[in-house]
C-alpha positions in Angstrom: -2.6 -18.0 -10.6 -5.3 -17.4 -7.5 -4.6 -17.1 -4.1 -6.8 -18.9 -1.9 -6.8 -15.5 0.5 -4.8 -13.1 1.6 -3.4 -15.0 4.1 -1.8 -17.5 1.6 -0.5 -14.4 -0.6 1.3 -13.1 2.9 2.7 -16.2 3.3 4.4 -16.6 -0.4 6.0 -13.3 0.5 7.4 -13.7 3.3 8.8 -16.6 2.0 10.0 -15.0 -1.2 11.4 -12.0 1.4 13.3 -14.2 3.7 16.9 -13.1 3.2 15.3 -9.8 5.2 14.7 -12.5 8.5 16.6 -11.5 11.7 17.0 -7.9 10.1 14.4 -6.1 11.7 12.7 -5.2 8.6 9.4 -2.3 9.0 6.7 -3.6 7.2 4.2 -1.4 6.3 0.6 -1.9 5.0 -1.4 0.4 3.0 -4.8 0.1 4.7 -6.9 -1.5 4.8 -6.7 -4.9 3.3 -2.8 -5.6 3.3 -3.0 -5.3 7.2 -3.5 -8.3 8.3 -0.9 -9.1 5.6 1.7 -7.0 6.9 1.3 -8.3 10.2 1.8 -12.2 9.0 5.0 -11.3 7.1 6.5 -9.2 9.7 6.1 -11.9 12.2 7.6 -14.8 9.8 10.5 -12.1 9.2 10.7 -10.6 12.7 10.1 -7.6 12.5 7.9 -4.2 13.2 4.3 -3.8 11.7 2.7 -0.2 11.3 0.6 1.8 8.2 1.7 4.4 5.5 -1.1 6.2 5.4 -2.2 7.3 1.0 -5.8 7.9 -0.6 -6.2 7.2 -4.1 -7.8 10.1 -5.8 -10.9 8.7 -7.9 -12.0 9.5 -10.9 -15.3 11.6 -11.4 -18.5 9.6 -11.7 -15.9 6.4 -10.9 -15.2 7.0 -7.3 -13.3 3.5 -7.8 -11.0 4.3 -10.5 -7.5 5.7 -9.6 -6.6 8.7 -11.9 -4.0 9.4 -9.0 -3.3 9.6 -5.0 -2.0 11.8 -2.3 0.0 10.9 0.8 -0.1 12.6 4.7 2.3 15.2 3.4 -0.1 16.4 0.3 1.9 15.2 -2.5 0.1 13.9 -5.0 0.5 11.5 -8.0 -1.2 12.6 -10.7 -2.0 9.6 -13.3 -1.4 10.9 -17.6 -4.8 9.7 -18.1 -6.6 11.7 -15.4 -7.8 14.4 -18.0 -9.0 12.0 -20.5 -10.9 10.4 -17.3 -12.8 13.9 -16.7 -10.3 15.5 -13.9 -9.9 18.6 -14.2 -7.6 20.4 -11.8 -10.2 22.0 -9.3 -11.9 18.6 -9.4 -8.5 16.9 -8.8 -8.1 19.7 -5.6 -11.3 19.1 -4.0 -10.8 15.3 -4.3 -7.2 15.4 -2.6 -8.8 17.6 0.1 -11.7 14.9 0.9 -8.6 12.3 0.9 -6.4 13.9 3.0 -9.4 14.4 5.8 -10.1 10.8 5.6 -6.5 10.4 6.6 -6.6 12.6 9.3 -9.7 10.6 10.8 -7.7 7.0 10.0 -4.3 8.2 11.8 -6.7 10.1 14.9 -8.3 5.9 14.6 -5.5 3.8 14.0 -2.9 5.2 16.2 -3.9 7.5 18.6 -1.8 7.2 21.3 1.7 6.9 18.9 3.4 8.2 16.5 4.1 6.8 13.1 7.1 4.1 13.6 9.9 6.2 12.1 11.7 4.2 8.8 14.5 5.7 8.7 18.1 3.6 8.6 15.1 0.7 8.2 14.6 -1.6 5.9 10.8 -0.7 4.7 8.6 -3.1 2.9 5.6 -1.5 1.9 2.5 -4.1 1.4 -0.4 -4.0 -0.2 -2.9 -6.9 -1.1 -2.3 -6.1 -5.3 -2.0 -3.1 -7.7 -4.1 -2.0 -10.6 -2.7 1.2 -11.5 -0.4 1.6 -8.8 -0.9 4.8 -7.8 -1.6 4.4 -3.9 1.9 2.0 -3.8 3.6 5.8 -5.8 2.6 7.8 -3.0 3.4 5.6 -0.2 6.9 5.1 -1.5 7.4 8.8 -2.8 6.3 9.6 1.0 8.9 6.6 2.6 12.0 7.6 0.2 11.8 10.9 1.8 12.6 9.7 5.3 15.9 8.1 4.5 15.1 4.6 5.1 18.0 1.9 4.4 16.3 0.2 1.3 12.8 0.4 0.4 10.8 -2.6 -0.9 7.6 -3.0 -3.0 5.9 -6.2 -2.0 2.6 -7.2 -3.7 1.1 -10.4 -4.5 -0.1 -9.6 -7.9 -0.1 -6.9 -10.5 -0.2 -6.1 -14.4 3.4 -5.7 -15.7 3.4 -2.4 -16.8 2.6 -1.0 -13.7 5.1 -3.0 -11.7 7.4 -1.1 -14.2 5.7 2.3 -13.2 5.9 1.9 -8.9 10.0 0.7 -9.8 11.0 3.9 -10.2 9.9 4.8 -7.2 11.8 2.3 -5.0 15.2 -0.4 -4.4 13.5 -3.6 -5.0 10.0 -4.7 -6.3 8.9 -8.6 -5.0 5.6 -9.7 -7.0 4.4 -12.8 -7.1 2.6 -12.9 -10.4 2.2 -10.0 -13.3 -0.7 -11.5 -15.1 -1.5 -9.4 -18.9 -5.4 -10.1 -18.2 -5.1 -7.8 -15.1 -8.6 -6.5 -14.5 -9.0 -6.4 -10.6 -6.6 -7.2 -7.7 -10.2 -9.5 -6.2 -10.1 -11.7 -9.4 -7.2 -13.5 -8.1 -8.4 -14.3 -5.1 -10.7 -17.0 -4.1 -12.0 -15.4 -0.7 -11.4 -11.7 -0.7 -13.2 -9.9 2.4 -13.4 -6.8 3.5 -10.8 -5.8 6.1 -13.1 -3.6 8.5 -11.3 -1.0 10.6 -11.9 -2.3 14.2 -9.6 -5.2 13.0 -6.7 -2.5 11.4 -7.0 -1.0 15.0 -6.6 -4.4 16.8 -3.5 -5.0 14.9 -1.9 -1.7 15.2 -2.9 -1.8 19.2 -0.5 -4.4 19.6 2.2 -3.5 17.4 4.7 -2.3 19.5 
């Protein structure tokens, strides 16, 4: 199964999440690719849209491969394969510091005149355009669980089955449209998968509340 683009994936997710329409859900995107998707889902469900900031911790010599992730509070998730990927404790600490600085910069960029929307007591739907290792989603869910949402949902178009099993431990519900075994990268499941730029994210969030 492939999606035409992120819009099609978002519309299909919104359909699967239709039971939450009218309950004013808070739809949170993991930037940047998922932000236009979250906006589309929030509109369909009559909810609000915002971002949850988490960053993957890239492997030594292969920054695209996530060995773990970190949230805005500094909590880190480290995959059990991190050592075999060459990550020492010193390397992890340095990478964590770098990624937390990126999050501070992005928070200042994305929502400069308001704080993040409070998820306490809300139905919270966390959206990404797909999961590979699931590291960033796990950090996002962990950060949000601590803020006492009424219900915490992970919603993604595609992810491998073992990743879904890992992520499910950190939320109340997982909605995933496709769980292929031949998973190599999120982009392989989209015919059109352009990069989402900061400017688009800023524009969406400017009108979010």
